[in-house]
C-alpha positions as a Markdown table, in Angstrom:
| # | Residue | x | y | z |
|---|---|---|---|---|
| 1 | Unk | 49.3 | -65.2 | 10.6 |
| 2 | Unk | 45.7 | -66.7 | 11.7 |
| 3 | Unk | 45.4 | -64.7 | 14.7 |
| 4 | Unk | 46.0 | -61.4 | 12.5 |
| 5 | Unk | 43.4 | -62.7 | 10.1 |
| 6 | Unk | 40.9 | -63.5 | 12.8 |
| 7 | Unk | 41.6 | -60.2 | 15.2 |
| 8 | Unk | 41.4 | -57.7 | 12.2 |
| 9 | Unk | 38.3 | -59.4 | 11.0 |
| 10 | Unk | 36.6 | -58.9 | 14.5 |
| 11 | Unk | 38.0 | -55.3 | 14.3 |
| 12 | Unk | 36.0 | -54.8 | 11.1 |
| 13 | Unk | 32.7 | -55.5 | 13.6 |
| 14 | Unk | 34.3 | -53.2 | 16.4 |
| 15 | Unk | 35.8 | -50.1 | 14.9 |
| 16 | Unk | 33.7 | -50.0 | 11.3 |
| 17 | Unk | 34.5 | -46.4 | 10.9 |
| 18 | Unk | 37.8 | -47.1 | 10.5 |
| 19 | Unk | 37.3 | -49.3 | 7.4 |
| 20 | Unk | 34.8 | -47.3 | 6.0 |
| 21 | Unk | 36.6 | -44.0 | 5.7 |
| 22 | Unk | 39.0 | -46.4 | 3.4 |
| 23 | Unk | 36.6 | -47.7 | 1.1 |
| 24 | Unk | 36.9 | -45.8 | -2.4 |
| 25 | Unk | 33.7 | -43.9 | -2.7 |
| 26 | Unk | 33.2 | -45.3 | -6.5 |
| 27 | Unk | 32.4 | -48.7 | -4.6 |
| 28 | Unk | 28.8 | -49.2 | -3.6 |
| 29 | Unk | 27.8 | -50.3 | 0.1 |
| 30 | Unk | 30.6 | -49.7 | 2.0 |
| 31 | Unk | 28.8 | -51.0 | 4.7 |
| 32 | Unk | 28.4 | -54.5 | 3.3 |
| 33 | Unk | 31.9 | -54.5 | 1.8 |
| 34 | Unk | 33.5 | -54.0 | 5.4 |
| 35 | Unk | 31.4 | -56.8 | 6.8 |
| 36 | Unk | 32.4 | -59.1 | 3.9 |
| 37 | Unk | 35.8 | -58.5 | 4.4 |
| 38 | Unk | 35.6 | -58.6 | 8.1 |
| 39 | Unk | 33.4 | -62.0 | 7.8 |
| 40 | Unk | 36.2 | -63.4 | 5.3 |
| 41 | Unk | 39.4 | -62.5 | 7.4 |
| 42 | Unk | 37.5 | -64.3 | 10.4 |
| 43 | Unk | 36.7 | -67.5 | 8.3 |
| 44 | Unk | 39.7 | -67.8 | 6.8 |
| 45 | Unk | 41.7 | -67.1 | 10.3 |
| 46 | Unk | 39.9 | -70.3 | 11.5 |
| 47 | Unk | 40.4 | -72.2 | 8.1 |
| 48 | Unk | 44.1 | -71.6 | 8.9 |
| 49 | Unk | 44.3 | -73.4 | 11.9 |
| 50 | Unk | 42.7 | -76.6 | 10.3 |
| 51 | Unk | 45.5 | -78.7 | 8.4 |
| 52 | Unk | 42.8 | -80.1 | 5.3 |
| 53 | Unk | 42.2 | -76.1 | 4.8 |
| 54 | Unk | 45.3 | -74.2 | 5.5 |
| 55 | Unk | 46.4 | -73.9 | 1.3 |
| 56 | Unk | 42.9 | -73.1 | 0.6 |
| 57 | Unk | 42.5 | -70.4 | 3.2 |
| 58 | Unk | 45.9 | -69.1 | 2.3 |
| 59 | Unk | 44.9 | -68.6 | -1.4 |
| 60 | Unk | 41.5 | -67.2 | -0.1 |
| 61 | Unk | 44.2 | -64.6 | 1.9 |
| 62 | Unk | 45.7 | -63.7 | -1.0 |
| 63 | Unk | 42.8 | -63.0 | -3.1 |
| 64 | Unk | 41.4 | -60.7 | -0.4 |
| 65 | Unk | 45.0 | -58.8 | -0.2 |
| 66 | Unk | 44.2 | -58.4 | -3.9 |
| 67 | Unk | 40.7 | -57.2 | -3.5 |
| 68 | Unk | 41.3 | -54.6 | -0.8 |
| 69 | Unk | 44.4 | -53.0 | -2.4 |
| 70 | Unk | 42.3 | -50.5 | -4.2 |
| 71 | Unk | 41.1 | -49.4 | -0.3 |
| 72 | Unk | 45.1 | -49.3 | 0.4 |
| 73 | Unk | 45.7 | -47.2 | -3.0 |
| 74 | Unk | 42.8 | -44.8 | -1.9 |
| 75 | Unk | 44.3 | -44.2 | 1.5 |
| 76 | Unk | 47.6 | -43.3 | 0.1 |
| 77 | Unk | 45.6 | -41.1 | -2.2 |
| 78 | Unk | 43.4 | -39.2 | -0.1 |
| 79 | Unk | 44.1 | -37.4 | 3.0 |
| 80 | Unk | 40.7 | -37.7 | 4.1 |
| 81 | Unk | 41.1 | -41.6 | 4.1 |
| 82 | Unk | 44.8 | -41.1 | 6.0 |
| 83 | Unk | 43.8 | -42.2 | 9.1 |
| 84 | Unk | 46.1 | -39.5 | 10.1 |
| 85 | Unk | 48.9 | -41.4 | 9.1 |
| 86 | Unk | 51.5 | -39.3 | 7.3 |
| 87 | Unk | 52.3 | -39.7 | 3.3 |
| 88 | Unk | 55.6 | -41.9 | 3.9 |
| 89 | Unk | 53.5 | -44.1 | 6.1 |
| 90 | Unk | 50.7 | -44.5 | 3.9 |
| 91 | Unk | 53.1 | -45.1 | 1.0 |
| 92 | Unk | 54.6 | -48.2 | 2.7 |
| 93 | Unk | 51.9 | -49.8 | 3.3 |
| 94 | Unk | 51.3 | -50.3 | -0.4 |
| 95 | Unk | 54.1 | -52.9 | -1.1 |
| 96 | Unk | 53.8 | -54.4 | 2.6 |
| 97 | Unk | 50.8 | -55.8 | 0.3 |
| 98 | Unk | 53.2 | -58.1 | -1.4 |
| 99 | Unk | 55.1 | -59.4 | 1.6 |
| 100 | Unk | 51.5 | -60.4 | 3.3 |
| 101 | Unk | 50.7 | -62.2 | 0.0 |
| 102 | Unk | 53.9 | -63.9 | 0.0 |
| 103 | Unk | 53.7 | -64.7 | 3.6 |
| 104 | Unk | 50.4 | -66.2 | 2.7 |
| 105 | Unk | 51.7 | -67.9 | 0.3 |
| 106 | Unk | 54.3 | -69.9 | 1.9 |
| 107 | Unk | 51.2 | -71.5 | 3.6 |
| 108 | Unk | 49.7 | -72.3 | 0.2 |
| 109 | Unk | 52.1 | -75.7 | -0.4 |
| 110 | Unk | 53.7 | -74.8 | -3.1 |
């Protein structure tokens, strides 16, 4: 899981247009939000690898997944933000967030 978030975090900077397209227009400063999300994913990915911080990192990932859910919902609703994905794939991404939250919860030591 750490590698996924670490790589995804770097991708925010390598390919920012991908993420900027799915940030809903009602959020101000999408470039800043993209950067914050990217840094958060990188840091949380690293912290998952440190036994003393794994649980905190997992809770941070859960909070991050909740925070980015509006982008996933916007992507589902708005064809311009769809990144060329069919609507059924975008629909599957919504409950996938719950799977990712559960996966992170497994690292919280509860």
